[in-house]
N, C-alpha and C positions, 0 to 999 in steps of 0.2 A: 479558375484559379482553385487550387485545394483549400479545404476549409481548415480551421484551426479551432477544433472543438476543445471542451474541458479537458484537462489532463487528469486522467483518473488511473489508479493504480489498485488493484486487488490485493488486499493484505490480510493475514489471519486475525489479526487484533487492531482495529482502527483506533482503539483507545490507549494502546501501549505499544505502539509501532517503534521498532528499532531501526533507526535510520543507518542503513548499511550501505556498502559500496554498490551492490546490485540494484537496490532501491534508488540511489542517487543517479547511477548510470541510465537506468530505465527512464526516469523522469527527464533528465537532461536530454536524452536522445530524441524523446517527443517534441521537447520544446525547440531543439536544434533544427528539427524537420519542419517547423513552422517559420523559421527565420527568412526564407526566400519570399515567402507571402507577405510577411511584415515589412521587408525592405522594399518590396514592389509598391505597397501601398503608400509608404513613406516617400518613395520616389515621385509617385504620381500627385501626392499632396504638394510637394515641392516644385513640381512643374518638369522633373526628369522623366519623361514619357516615351512612348515607343518612337514618336516622330524624331527624337533626337539621335536615333540610331541610323536614320537616313544618311546614306553616304554623300549624295550630291543634292544640289538645289535648295530651296528655301526650307525652313524647319520652323514652322509657325505653331505655337502652343497657346490655345485658349483654354485657360486652366479652369474648367467647370468643377473639378475634384475639389480645389481649394475654396472655391465659391460655395460649393455645397456645405463644406465643413464650417467656414466662417458665417454663413448665413444661419445655419441652425444653431450653432454655438452662440451667436449674437442674439438670435430670437430668444434663446433660453436663459442665457446668463448676461445679456446686455443691461438688465436691471440686477443689481447684486442679489444672489439667493440668500433668503433670510431663514431663520429656524424658529418653530414654534414649540412649545411644551405645556403640560399643565401646571400652571402657576400656583395652583392652590392644592395639587395633590402631593402625597407622600414622595419625598426624593426630588422635590422641585429645586431645591438649593444646589442639589448635585447636578441636576440637569442644567441649571443656569451656569454653574462653574465650567461644565464642559463647553457650552455654547460660547461663555466669555473667553475661553482660552483659544478657541478656534478662531475667533474674530481677532484677537491679538496676533495670531499666527497667519493674517491675511487670507481668511477663508475666501472671500470673493474671487481672488486670483487663482488659489489652489482649485476651487470648484470649476472654475472656467478651464483650467488645465486638464481636470479629470474628464470633462465633457468633451474637449477637443481630441484626446487620445481615444475616447470611447467612439468618436465619430470617424476618426481615421482608421483605426486598428480593428474595431469591433469590441475592443476591451481596455480598461486602463487599470492601473495598480497603484495603490497608495500605502506606502511603508510607514507604520507607526513605531517610534523608537523613542529611547530616553534621552532626554537632553543631558549636558554635561554639569548642571547645576546640583547642589546638595539634595534638592527634593526629587531628582530623577523626573522632571516634568515630562510628561508625553509630548512629542511631536511628530510631524509627519511630512513626508515627501511624496510628490507625483512621480511615478515611474511609467514608461511604456513597456509594452510586452517584448521589445527588443532588449530590455534590461531585467527582466524579472518575470516570474511565473508561479503560480499556485497549484499544488497537487492535491487532488480529491479522492475520497473512498469511492469503490466501486459499488456502493450500496444504492438502493432505489432513491433515498435521499442524501446526495453526496454532501459530506462535511470536509472541510479543509483539514489535510493531514500536516502539511508543512508548506512554507512559501520560500521562495529562493530568489535572491538577487545575484546577477551574474556580471562579473568583470573579466574580460577577455584582454590579452595582450600578446604581444609576440617576444618571445625569449631572445637571448644572445645569438641564438643558432636561426633565428628568423622563423621558428616554428610557433604555432599558436598553443597557448596555454590558458587556463581558466581558473578563476579564484570564485568560488561559490559562497555566499553567506546564507545559511539555512535556519530559518525560524521555525521552531515547532511550538506547541503550546506552552513549553515550560522554559525553553532556553534557545540560545543563539549558538549554531555550529559554524565551523569554518572549514571548508573543503578546497582541495586543490587537484585538479586534473591536467596530466600532462598531455595535451591535446584533447579533441573531443571524444576520442576512444578510451581516454584515461591512460593508466590506472588512476583510481580516485583515492583520496586519502585525507584525513584531517590534518591541518598544520599548525593548530594551536588550540589551547583549552578553551572549552565551551563556556559561555556566560549565562546566567539566569536572567530572565525578566518577569516582570509582574503582571502581564497582560491577561494571563489565564486563558489564552486563545492564540491562534496563529496571528501575529500582528502584520499581516499583508492582506489588505482588503482588495478583491477583485470586483471591478464594476463591469458588467456585461453590457453591451450596448443593444443586443437582442437576443432572442432565443438561440440563433444560429452563430451568434459571435460575429456578425457582419458588420463592416463599415458602411458609412451612410453613402458612399460614392462607388461602393464595389461593384454595383450592378451597372453602372454607366460607363465602366472602363471601355468596353467595345466601342459605344457610341462616341466617347471621348476621342478615342484613336481615329475613328472615321471622320470625325470633324477636322481634327488636326491636319490629316491627310488631305481633305478636301481644301482647306484654306491654303495649306501649302503647295499643292498642285495648281490652285488657282493663281498663286503669286509666280509660280514657275513659268505658267502659261503668259502671264503678263510681261514677264522678263524675256521670254522667247520672242514675244511680238516686238518688244523694243530692240532686240538683237537679231532680228529675223534676216534670212539670207535673200539677197537680191538675185532674182532669175532674169537673165537676158535671153531673148528669142530674136534670131535673125541679125544678131550684131555680136562682136566680141570685143573685149578690152585690149586683147593682145593674143599673141600666138605663143609666146615664151613667158616664163615666170617674171622677167623684169619688165616686160610690157604690160602684164597684168597688173603688177605692183604699181606701175606709174598710173595706169588707167584708174586704179582704186584711189590712189592719192589725189588724182585730179577730181573725181567725183566728190570726195570728202571735203576739199578745199573749196571748191567752186559751187557745189550743189546744183551742177547742170548736167543733163543726159540728153545728147541729141541722138535721135533715132530715124532710120529710114522708114519709109511708108509701111512697109511690110513687117517691121521689127516692133517688139513691144517689151515691156519690163514690168515685174510684179515681185512682191515679196512672198516667200515661201512660209505661210503661217497655218497654225492649227485654229480652226474656225471654234470660236468660243461663244457658247449660248449663255450669256449671263443671267438671263431669267431663269432657266433650268437649274443652274449651279446655286443660285440664291433660294430657290424654292427648296431644294435638296438641304442646304445648310440650315434653313429655317426649321425644316422638319427634324432635323437631328437636333437642334438646340431645344426645340419644343419637347421632344422625347426625353431628353436629359433632364429638363425641368420637372416633367411629369414623374418619371421614375424615381428621381432623387427627392421629389416632394419639396422642392424649394421654389419659390415665385421668381418669375422673370421681372426684375426690377425695371428693365430696359423697355418692356412692354407698355407702349403708351396707354393700352386698355387696363392697365393693372390697377392703377389708383386714380383713373380719370373720373373726377366728380363721383368717387364711391362713398357711400355713407359706411359708418362704422359696421353696421351688420353686413353690407355688401363685402367690406374688407375681410371680415372673418370668413365668409365664404370662400373667398379667392385664397385664403391661408388655411383651409379646412385640411388639406394634405399635410402641411406643415404642422398643424396643431395635433394631428393623430400620430405622426412620427414624434413630435416633442413629448406627447403624453406618454408614450411607450418608454422613451427614453428616461422621462422623470421617474416613472415607476422603479426601473432598474437602478437609477441613481439613488433613490431613497433607501433601497434595500441595502446597497453598499454603505450608505451613510449611517445606517441604524448599526451595521458591524462597526463602523469607526466610531461611533458614539459609545459602543460597548468597550472598545479598546481604550478610548481616552478615560473613561469612568473608572475601569479597572486599574489604569496607569496612576490614576490620582488617589483612588481609595483601596485598592487591593495591596496593601504593603507586603504581604507574604506571598503574592503570586500565585494564589490558589485557583485551580480550574473551577472549583466548587463555589466561588465567589458569588454571592447574591446581591445584585444591585437594587437599589430602592427606586431607581427610575422607571416610570411607565413608558417604554419605548413605543407602545402603540399610538401614543399621541405626540411622541418627540419626532418631528419629521422636518425636512426642508421645504420652504414654500417658495415656489416659483411665481414670478409676475412677468409674464412673456413681454418681449420689447416689441410692442406694436404701436403704430400711430393711434393717438387717443384724442377723442373729442373731449377736451377739459369740461366744458359747460355741460355736456350731455352726461359724463361720468359724475359730476357733482350732483346733479339732478338724481341720477340713479342711487348714489350713496345716501342721499338724503331721504329719498323714499325707504330705502332699506332700514336706515336708522329709525324713521318714524314708526314703522312696523313693529320694531323691537324684535324681529325673529333672529338677528344676528347681533354679536357683541361689537362694541366700538372697536376693540382690538382687531377683530376679523375685518372690518371696514377699513381700517388703517393698514392692514397688510396687503390689501388688494388695490388701494389707491395708488395711482401711477405716480402722484407728486411726492409721495412718501418713501424716500430711499431706505431709511433705516427706522422701523416701528419702535424699536426701544428707545432710541434717541429722541424721536418725536414725541414719545410719552414723557420723557424726561422733560423736554422742553415744555411741554404743556403743563407739567407739574410745577416748574419753575416759574412760569408765567402767572400760574394760580397763586403761589406763594407770594410773589411780587405784587398781584393785585390785592390780595389779602392784606399784606402789610401796608399798602398805601390806603386802603379803607380804614384799617386800624389807626394809622396816624392821622388820617382826616377826621374820623370821629373823636379821636382823642383832643385835636386841636379845638373842634367845635365844643367839645365838653369843657375844655379850659376857659374858652371865651364865654359860654353861658354862665359858668361858675363865677368869673370875675364880674359879668354883668349883675348877677344876683347879689353879690357883696357890694357891689356899688349902690344898687337900689336900698340895700339894709342901711347903709351909711347916710 
């Protein structure tokens, strides 16, 4: 399968690029050439695989491609991703405002969608735009590379020049036409193409935005922009073919041809037909001493077939780096440490994906911050947020021994080498550290209030006793 690398265009001045028809056409042509790859990856994820093109016989699909994606995404985002920042540093209020806004916009689901697209296509995109409210609040939506793309400079350290969302449709003549929304660092442009070859032209006035950068975030899954199941597609096809042929063999056995030697059912079609009917109704066959009957079947060696099937399945799990949950040896009396060793490949894959995800999230944070505080839309806007410590926090969804975890956290808390906030972020029973801190604060306030009430009542009783004694 052909790769779909970063879309790069060499231009004279990356800072002041003029979006012209040749630039749009070149970028669109590169993106359009990637579409067969993206569609194939989408089809394999949905289960529409090579075996479905088989003309006759069984078409069995054991969808390891979807299993791979769902396993990895569930492992990384089964527990909602949280966000950390320097609560005491300069710009902490701005950082908190960004994170609170993302939470209100259902960040756990959108984060999961981003990771899913990364896993399927090798990249995901997230468009940041202004809401229709008076404050032009920043919002975002997740897009697949079938719907959008980002164009970068051809320099050693590529920077995004512009981003594009694509809407294609058939016109009244049944011909394909395209509407492109182009996002530069300063504005939003609207282009129309009469077919994939163009010509291209703008169809309405551009609109400014205040993000100060290209508001289309691209998350890459790996250095090569490869999907998580891309390398097992050939194994997937072989497994589907094997299972389908296995079913065909069983069907052939059930519908096997009866071969008679030394005897005939008849000499003409009518007699043969009557003979077949007699055999079917009475299930009796009488033969002479020298005659015999047998079914014509293909000999199946189930042991060899199953061995080959197991080998294919094991290879798919190994290459995709996802555990085989059906393997009885996977979690059979395994300790927490042993489980981590079994998940070592998944852990490495998740670690790489988390780094790339965090890089995209930093760009997203900058877009949101500018959308909230960069009223003039300047590309020179300087944020007060320390982005080096503002990052997503993953708590991988693995089976946890609660008692062992509690002992470990208590040990770390006793040593004083980590903060209570850090311990709260890694504790499996804490879903939302911010909410948990608020609950603890509320409990403390309630406890303090109860103590004050109790001491006040005791003081009143003591005062009354003293007054009685004086009388």
